[in-house]
C-alpha positions in Angstrom: 114.7 76.1 121.7 113.0 79.4 121.1 112.8 82.2 123.6 110.0 84.5 123.5 110.2 88.1 124.9 107.3 90.1 126.1 108.2 93.7 125.5 106.6 96.5 128.1 103.7 97.6 125.9 104.2 101.2 127.7 107.7 101.5 126.5 108.5 101.8 122.5 112.2 100.5 122.3 112.4 100.3 118.4 113.1 96.5 118.7 111.7 94.4 116.1 110.1 90.8 117.1 109.0 88.3 114.6 107.2 85.1 115.2 109.1 81.7 114.0 107.9 80.9 110.6 108.9 79.2 107.0 108.1 80.8 103.8 108.1 79.2 100.3 108.2 81.6 97.1 105.2 80.9 94.9 104.6 83.7 92.8 106.0 87.2 92.1 107.1 90.2 94.2 106.8 90.3 98.3 103.4 89.0 98.5 103.9 85.6 96.6 104.7 83.6 99.7 103.3 80.7 101.4 103.7 81.0 105.2 103.8 78.4 107.7 103.5 79.4 111.5 104.3 76.2 113.2 105.4 75.1 117.0 107.2 72.5 114.8 109.8 75.0 113.3 113.3 74.9 114.3 115.1 78.1 115.3 117.5 77.5 112.4 114.6 77.3 109.9 113.3 80.6 111.1 116.5 82.5 111.1 117.6 80.9 107.6 114.3 83.2 106.0 116.0 86.5 107.3 117.4 88.7 104.9 120.9 89.7 106.4 123.1 87.9 108.7 123.2 90.3 111.2 119.3 89.9 111.7 119.9 86.0 112.0 121.1 86.0 115.6 119.0 84.7 118.3 119.6 84.5 122.2 118.5 81.6 124.5 117.2 82.4 127.8 120.7 82.2 129.4 122.1 84.8 127.0 124.0 82.4 124.7 123.9 83.7 121.2 122.8 81.1 118.7 124.5 82.4 115.5 124.4 79.5 112.7 124.9 81.9 109.5 127.9 84.2 111.2 126.1 87.1 112.0 128.5 88.2 114.8 131.4 87.8 112.7 129.9 90.1 110.0 128.8 92.3 112.7 132.7 92.6 113.7 133.5 92.8 110.1 130.9 95.4 109.4 129.7 93.7 106.8 125.9 93.4 105.2 125.6 89.9 104.0 122.6 87.9 103.0 121.9 85.0 104.7 120.9 82.4 102.0 120.1 82.3 98.5 116.7 82.6 99.1 117.4 86.4 99.6 116.5 86.9 95.9 112.7 85.6 96.5 111.9 88.9 98.3 112.3 92.1 96.3 111.7 94.3 99.3 115.1 92.9 100.5 116.9 95.2 98.1 115.2 98.3 99.8 115.8 96.8 103.2 119.5 96.2 102.6 119.9 99.7 101.2 118.3 101.0 104.4 120.8 99.2 106.8 123.8 100.6 104.9 122.2 104.1 105.0 121.8 103.2 108.8 124.9 101.8 109.8 127.3 103.5 107.1 128.7 105.9 110.0 130.0 102.5 111.7 131.8 101.4 108.6 129.2 99.0 107.4 129.4 97.8 103.7 127.6 95.7 101.4 128.8 92.0 100.4 129.9 91.7 97.1 128.0 88.7 96.6 124.7 90.4 98.3 125.1 93.1 95.7 125.2 90.7 93.1 122.2 89.0 94.3 120.4 92.5 94.6 121.3 93.2 90.8 119.4 89.8 90.0 116.4 91.0 91.8 116.3 94.3 89.6 117.1 92.5 86.4 114.2 90.3 87.0 112.0 93.4 87.5 110.6 92.1 91.0 110.7 95.7 92.6 107.8 96.5 90.1 105.6 94.0 92.2 106.4 96.2 95.1 103.4 98.5 96.3 104.1 102.2 96.6 103.6 101.8 100.5 106.2 99.2 100.7 108.6 101.3 99.0 107.6 104.8 100.8 108.0 102.7 104.2 111.6 101.7 103.6 112.4 105.2 101.9 110.8 107.0 105.0 113.0 104.9 107.4 116.2 105.7 105.4 115.3 109.6 105.2 115.5 109.1 109.2 119.1 107.6 109.3 122.2 109.7 109.5 123.0 109.1 106.0 119.9 108.8 103.8 122.0 109.8 100.4 123.4 106.2 101.1 120.2 104.6 100.5 120.1 106.3 97.0 123.8 105.5 96.2 123.0 101.7 96.9 120.0 101.6 94.8 121.8 103.3 92.1 124.7 100.7 92.4 122.3 97.7 92.1 120.3 99.7 89.3 117.1 99.9 91.3 116.9 103.6 90.0 116.8 102.7 86.4 113.5 100.7 86.5 
């Protein structure tokens, strides 16, 4: 069961909300997706399309966590890990993961080796070239607002994204 939360429109909390959906990759870049918004989509189907396990945790109306992809364990281990192999379908995830690394570095978070390998695959396929300047700038600007913006660039260097 999916719980919906209505945020107070007069108070900005920096929390992110997304509608339940399923996606299927059909083309290049981050726009080549067919998206399905339906009330028949299960919570697990929605959560599997998330980028990182720490972003694939839900809570029911009783406060119980729903964590099919071990995000809580990764939080405890301070690990940024991809949810599924579909991670490679969206090149923006390279930048988002780098930004999360910059945002959470002061807490000791690191990127899982297997996630870094997928990031390198995205780069080698030249998928980042399909990102618009606006998408790149939005993630970069958010990274500049973190405590450790240099980590964003270190991660992009490590996955060879700066070599494009």
